[in-house]
C-alpha positions as CSV (number, residue, x, y, z in Angstrom):
1,M,0.0,0.0,0.0
2,D,1.2,3.6,-0.6
3,G,0.7,5.9,2.2
4,Q,0.7,9.2,0.3
5,N,-2.3,11.5,0.0
6,A,-4.0,11.4,-3.4
7,E,-3.4,14.4,-5.6
8,V,-6.1,16.1,-7.6
9,L,-4.7,16.1,-11.1
10,S,-7.4,16.1,-13.7
11,P,-8.3,18.7,-16.2
12,A,-11.7,20.4,-16.1
13,E,-12.9,19.0,-19.4
14,T,-12.2,15.5,-18.1
15,V,-13.5,15.7,-14.6
16,P,-16.0,18.5,-14.1
17,S,-16.4,17.9,-10.3
18,S,-14.1,18.8,-7.5
19,F,-12.4,16.1,-5.4
20,S,-14.7,16.8,-2.4
21,A,-18.0,17.4,-4.1
22,Q,-20.6,14.8,-2.8
23,V,-22.5,14.2,-6.0
24,F,-22.0,10.6,-6.9
25,S,-23.8,7.4,-6.0
26,T,-22.2,4.9,-3.6
27,R,-22.2,1.9,-6.0
28,I,-18.5,1.6,-6.3
29,L,-18.0,2.0,-2.6
30,A,-20.6,-0.6,-2.0
31,A,-18.9,-3.1,-4.3
32,V,-15.6,-2.6,-2.5
33,V,-17.1,-2.8,1.0
34,F,-19.0,-6.0,0.1
35,Q,-15.9,-7.7,-1.3
36,L,-13.9,-7.0,1.9
37,H,-16.9,-8.1,4.0
38,Q,-16.6,-11.5,2.2
39,Q,-13.1,-11.7,3.8
40,G,-14.6,-11.0,7.3
41,I,-13.6,-7.3,7.4
42,P,-16.4,-5.2,8.9
43,P,-17.9,-2.5,6.6
44,E,-17.2,0.0,9.3
45,A,-13.5,-0.6,8.9
46,T,-13.5,-0.2,5.2
47,L,-15.6,3.0,5.5
48,E,-13.4,4.5,8.3
49,G,-12.8,8.2,7.8
50,T,-15.6,8.7,5.3
51,Q,-18.4,9.7,7.6
52,I,-20.6,7.2,5.8
53,A,-22.4,4.5,7.7
54,P,-22.8,1.0,6.2
55,A,-26.6,1.4,6.1
56,Q,-26.3,4.5,3.9
57,L,-24.7,2.5,1.1
58,D,-28.2,1.0,0.4
59,D,-29.9,4.4,0.4
60,H,-30.2,5.7,-3.2
61,T,-30.2,9.3,-1.9
62,T,-26.7,9.0,-0.3
63,R,-24.0,10.9,-2.3
64,T,-20.3,10.5,-2.1
65,S,-17.2,12.3,-3.3
66,Y,-13.9,11.3,-4.8
67,R,-12.2,12.2,-1.5
68,Q,-14.4,9.6,0.3
69,L,-13.8,7.1,-2.5
70,D,-10.0,7.6,-2.2
71,R,-10.2,6.9,1.5
72,V,-12.1,3.6,0.9
73,L,-9.6,2.5,-1.7
74,R,-6.7,3.1,0.6
75,N,-8.5,1.4,3.5
76,A,-9.1,-1.6,1.2
77,L,-5.5,-1.8,0.2
78,R,-4.5,-1.7,3.9
79,L,-7.1,-4.2,5.2
80,T,-7.4,-6.8,2.4
81,R,-5.8,-10.2,2.5
82,D,-6.6,-10.7,-1.2
83,P,-4.2,-8.8,-3.6
84,A,-6.8,-9.2,-6.4
85,I,-9.5,-7.4,-4.4
86,A,-10.1,-4.7,-7.0
87,L,-10.6,-7.2,-9.8
88,R,-13.1,-9.2,-7.8
89,A,-15.0,-6.1,-6.7
90,G,-15.1,-4.7,-10.2
91,R,-16.7,-7.9,-11.5
92,R,-19.6,-7.3,-9.2
93,M,-20.6,-4.2,-11.2
94,R,-23.4,-4.9,-13.6
95,I,-24.9,-2.6,-16.2
96,T,-27.9,-2.0,-13.9
97,S,-25.6,-1.1,-11.0
98,Y,-25.1,2.3,-12.7
99,G,-28.7,3.4,-12.3
100,M,-30.2,5.6,-15.1
101,Y,-26.8,5.7,-16.8
102,G,-26.9,2.0,-17.1
103,Y,-30.4,1.9,-18.4
104,A,-29.5,4.6,-21.0
105,V,-26.7,2.3,-22.2
106,L,-28.9,-0.8,-22.1
107,S,-31.8,0.7,-24.1
108,S,-29.6,2.2,-26.8
109,E,-30.2,1.3,-30.4
110,T,-26.6,0.8,-31.6
111,F,-23.1,0.5,-30.4
112,D,-22.4,4.0,-31.7
113,D,-25.2,5.3,-29.5
114,V,-23.6,3.5,-26.5
115,R,-20.3,5.2,-27.3
116,R,-21.9,8.6,-27.4
117,I,-23.7,8.0,-24.0
118,V,-20.4,6.8,-22.4
119,T,-18.6,9.9,-23.7
120,R,-21.3,12.4,-22.5
121,Y,-22.5,10.9,-19.2
122,K,-19.7,8.7,-17.8
123,H,-18.8,11.2,-15.1
124,V,-22.3,11.2,-13.5
125,V,-21.5,7.8,-11.9
126,G,-18.2,8.9,-10.4
127,P,-16.0,6.2,-12.2
128,L,-12.6,5.2,-11.0
129,V,-11.2,5.5,-14.6
130,D,-11.8,7.8,-17.5
131,T,-12.9,5.6,-20.4
132,S,-12.6,6.3,-24.1
133,I,-13.8,4.0,-26.9
134,H,-12.8,4.1,-30.5
135,K,-12.5,1.7,-33.5
136,D,-9.2,0.6,-35.0
137,G,-10.2,-1.3,-38.2
138,E,-12.1,-4.4,-37.0
139,T,-11.0,-3.9,-33.4
140,V,-12.7,-1.8,-30.7
141,V,-10.2,-0.2,-28.3
142,C,-11.4,0.7,-24.8
143,R,-8.8,2.9,-23.0
144,L,-8.8,3.5,-19.3
145,E,-7.0,6.2,-17.3
146,P,-7.4,6.6,-13.5
147,M,-9.3,9.8,-12.7
148,Y,-7.3,11.2,-9.8
149,W,-4.5,8.7,-9.4
150,H,-1.7,9.2,-12.0
151,D,1.4,7.7,-10.4
152,V,1.7,4.3,-12.2
153,S,4.0,3.0,-9.4
154,Q,1.3,3.4,-6.7
155,D,-1.0,0.6,-5.6
156,I,-4.0,2.9,-5.8
157,Y,-3.4,3.5,-9.5
158,R,-3.4,-0.2,-10.2
159,F,-6.5,-0.6,-8.0
160,A,-8.4,1.9,-10.1
161,V,-7.4,0.3,-13.4
162,E,-8.2,-3.3,-12.1
163,F,-11.6,-2.3,-10.9
164,G,-12.4,-0.4,-14.1
165,L,-11.2,-3.2,-16.3
166,A,-13.1,-5.9,-14.5
167,A,-16.3,-3.7,-14.4
168,S,-15.9,-3.1,-18.2
169,L,-15.8,-6.9,-18.8
170,A,-18.8,-7.5,-16.6
171,I,-20.8,-4.7,-18.4
172,R,-20.0,-6.0,-21.8
173,K,-21.1,-9.5,-20.9
174,D,-24.4,-8.0,-19.9
175,L,-24.6,-6.2,-23.3
176,C,-23.2,-8.8,-25.6
177,G,-23.9,-12.1,-23.8
178,P,-22.0,-14.3,-21.4
179,D,-19.6,-15.5,-24.1
180,F,-18.1,-12.1,-24.6
181,T,-14.3,-11.9,-24.2
182,F,-11.6,-9.4,-24.7
183,S,-9.0,-10.3,-27.4
184,E,-6.2,-8.6,-25.5
185,V,-5.5,-6.5,-22.5
186,S,-2.6,-4.1,-22.1
187,L,-1.6,-2.4,-18.8
188,A,0.8,0.4,-18.1
189,Y,2.2,-1.0,-14.8
190,P,4.4,-4.0,-14.1
191,A,2.9,-7.5,-13.7
192,P,1.7,-7.9,-10.0
193,G,2.1,-11.1,-8.0
194,H,-1.5,-12.0,-8.8
195,R,-1.2,-11.9,-12.6
196,A,-2.7,-15.4,-12.7
197,V,-6.0,-13.9,-11.7
198,Y,-5.9,-11.6,-14.7
199,E,-5.3,-14.6,-17.1
200,D,-8.1,-16.5,-15.5
201,M,-10.6,-13.6,-15.4
202,F,-10.0,-12.2,-18.9
203,A,-9.1,-15.4,-20.7
204,C,-6.9,-13.6,-23.2
205,P,-3.3,-12.4,-23.6
206,V,-2.6,-9.8,-20.8
207,R,0.5,-7.6,-21.4
208,F,2.1,-5.5,-18.7
209,D,4.6,-2.5,-18.9
210,R,2.8,-1.1,-21.9
211,Q,2.2,2.5,-22.9
212,V,-1.5,2.6,-22.1
213,N,-4.2,0.7,-20.2
214,A,-6.6,-0.7,-22.7
215,A,-8.9,-3.6,-23.5
216,Y,-9.4,-4.8,-27.1
217,Y,-12.2,-6.8,-28.6
218,D,-13.6,-7.7,-32.0
219,Q,-16.0,-5.3,-33.7
220,A,-18.2,-8.3,-34.5
221,W,-19.3,-8.3,-30.8
222,V,-21.1,-5.0,-31.2
223,D,-22.3,-5.1,-34.8
224,G,-26.0,-4.8,-35.4
225,P,-28.8,-3.4,-33.1
226,M,-28.6,-3.7,-29.4
227,P,-30.8,-6.6,-28.1
228,L,-32.7,-4.5,-25.5
229,A,-33.1,-1.3,-27.6
230,D,-36.1,0.8,-26.7
231,A,-36.4,4.4,-27.9
232,R,-38.9,5.6,-25.3
233,S,-36.9,4.1,-22.3
234,N,-33.7,5.5,-23.8
235,S,-35.1,9.0,-24.1
236,M,-36.4,9.0,-20.5
237,A,-33.1,7.6,-19.1
238,R,-31.0,10.2,-21.0
239,E,-33.2,13.0,-19.8
240,M,-32.5,11.9,-16.2
241,C,-28.8,11.6,-17.0
242,E,-28.8,15.2,-18.3
243,Q,-30.2,16.3,-14.9
244,L,-27.5,14.4,-13.1
245,L,-24.8,15.8,-15.3
246,R,-26.0,19.3,-14.6
247,E,-25.8,18.6,-10.8
248,V,-22.2,17.3,-11.2
249,N,-21.1,20.3,-13.3
250,Q,-22.7,22.7,-10.9
251,A,-20.6,21.1,-8.1
252,G,-17.4,21.6,-10.0
253,G,-15.8,23.9,-7.5
254,I,-13.0,26.4,-8.0
255,A,-10.6,23.7,-9.2
256,A,-12.7,23.1,-12.3
257,E,-12.8,26.9,-13.0
258,V,-9.0,27.1,-12.7
259,Q,-8.6,24.2,-15.0
260,K,-10.9,25.7,-17.6
261,V,-8.8,28.9,-17.6
262,L,-5.6,27.0,-18.0
263,V,-6.9,24.9,-20.9
264,G,-8.1,28.0,-22.6
265,R,-4.7,29.7,-22.5
266,L,-2.3,27.0,-24.0
267,G,1.3,28.1,-24.2
268,H,0.7,31.3,-22.1
269,F,-0.5,29.8,-18.8
270,P,-1.4,32.6,-16.3
271,N,0.3,32.6,-12.9
272,M,-1.5,32.2,-9.6
273,D,-2.2,36.0,-9.2
274,S,-3.6,36.3,-12.8
275,I,-5.8,33.2,-12.3
276,A,-7.1,34.7,-9.1
277,E,-8.0,37.9,-10.9
278,L,-9.7,36.0,-13.7
279,V,-11.9,34.0,-11.3
280,G,-12.6,37.0,-9.1
281,M,-10.8,36.0,-6.0
282,H,-7.9,37.2,-3.9
283,P,-4.8,34.9,-4.4
284,R,-4.7,33.9,-0.8
285,A,-8.4,33.0,-0.8
286,L,-8.0,31.0,-4.0
287,R,-5.1,29.1,-2.6
288,R,-7.1,28.2,0.5
289,K,-10.1,27.2,-1.6
290,L,-8.0,24.9,-3.8
291,Q,-6.5,23.4,-0.7
292,S,-9.9,22.7,0.7
293,E,-10.7,20.9,-2.5
294,G,-7.7,18.7,-2.2
295,T,-5.5,20.3,-4.8
296,S,-3.2,23.3,-5.6
297,F,-2.5,25.5,-8.5
298,R,0.8,23.7,-9.1
299,H,-0.9,20.3,-9.3
300,L,-3.6,21.6,-11.7
301,L,-1.1,23.2,-14.0
302,S,1.1,20.1,-13.9
303,D,-1.8,17.8,-14.9
304,V,-3.1,20.0,-17.7
305,R,0.4,19.9,-19.1
306,M,0.7,16.2,-18.7
307,R,-2.5,15.3,-20.4
308,L,-1.9,17.8,-23.2
309,A,1.6,16.4,-23.7
310,V,0.2,12.8,-24.0
311,E,-2.3,14.0,-26.6
312,Y,0.3,15.8,-28.7
313,L,2.7,12.8,-28.6
314,Q,0.0,10.3,-29.6
315,K,-2.0,12.3,-32.1
316,T,0.4,14.8,-33.8
317,M,3.8,15.0,-35.4
318,L,4.9,18.0,-33.4
319,T,8.5,17.8,-32.2
320,N,9.4,17.7,-28.5
321,E,10.6,21.3,-28.8
322,E,7.3,22.4,-30.3
323,I,5.3,20.6,-27.7
324,A,7.5,22.1,-24.9
325,H,6.7,25.6,-26.4
326,R,3.0,24.9,-26.5
327,L,3.0,23.8,-22.9
328,G,4.8,27.0,-21.7
329,Y,8.3,25.5,-21.2
330,R,11.1,27.9,-22.2
331,D,13.6,25.1,-22.1
332,P,12.7,21.8,-23.8
333,A,14.9,20.0,-21.3
334,N,12.5,21.0,-18.5
335,F,9.7,19.5,-20.5
336,R,11.6,16.2,-21.0
337,H,12.4,16.0,-17.2
338,A,8.8,16.7,-16.3
339,F,7.4,14.1,-18.7
340,K,9.8,11.5,-17.4
341,R,8.6,12.3,-13.9
342,W,4.9,11.9,-15.1
343,K,5.3,8.7,-17.2
344,G,8.6,7.1,-16.2
345,R,10.0,7.5,-19.7
346,S,11.1,10.2,-22.1
347,P,8.7,11.8,-24.6
348,S,10.5,10.2,-27.5
349,A,10.4,6.8,-25.8
350,F,6.7,7.2,-25.1
351,R,5.9,8.2,-28.7
352,A,8.1,5.3,-30.1
353,E,6.1,2.7,-28.0
């Protein structure tokens, strides 16, 4: 287990809510608590430090935050006797576990509709990983990146990916049938001691120390209409998802405002004082507010740069020097050092992989 506090390092366009905003359901927490309870660990122990009582997990009105989720994950890593706890908890997630979001997916007419719903509404459920889906020829690629935990060497990073990957498999079995399988899984971290659980659960080649976290499967699995498509139910479910999305966005907090400002001023990032003026706050008040949301200006700027750097390296032919300039680095060497700190390899090595 890593004992460090989680850092809030996600750009506003990716995570529109603050670390402390209590706007998400308790479904993920409930899955983790249940899995540890199967080991004889009391729910109260897993929920320690969250101010959430076990009985509240079954109340659909209970709302939780990423800060509380972070605490539960760290408690789980400390308490569990099963190194594969995240994989097993993730497999407990079914499409209906996600409430109206799940029903919107389930009642969609086509796979492309599902993809649009995932893109627009995925944050209403407070997921552990940011998921993107795209096609590569006859293969569908589902990429996963932890929402708030970006250090690939930390156990909590792997926990988030394992849970998200296992949940993704469970949901696709609900949508495509029990015979659904991934054709390959790639993971950005080294093989853990329980890699045999991966091979047993996913029944496909699992490759570690890769550039990205991703699951691949054949396009044939999602060709044709969805089996439970229903236009009326889908319309109603999406309407409720829109309402939930508005609630999440309204709870974005000052961190989201700062991130939006940074993303809108690529290459010429304002300093802390300028940001404070733009959002209408005194610099000291802004610093205290960011601290209360579990982040800082330095962390927000670092993450905006990191995610933009990854996008440039993967999707453009810009040189390292050009990327460094766009990200506001006067010396390209500083960009290379920062990127190696973020991803454990140089920009050139990352792109080559």
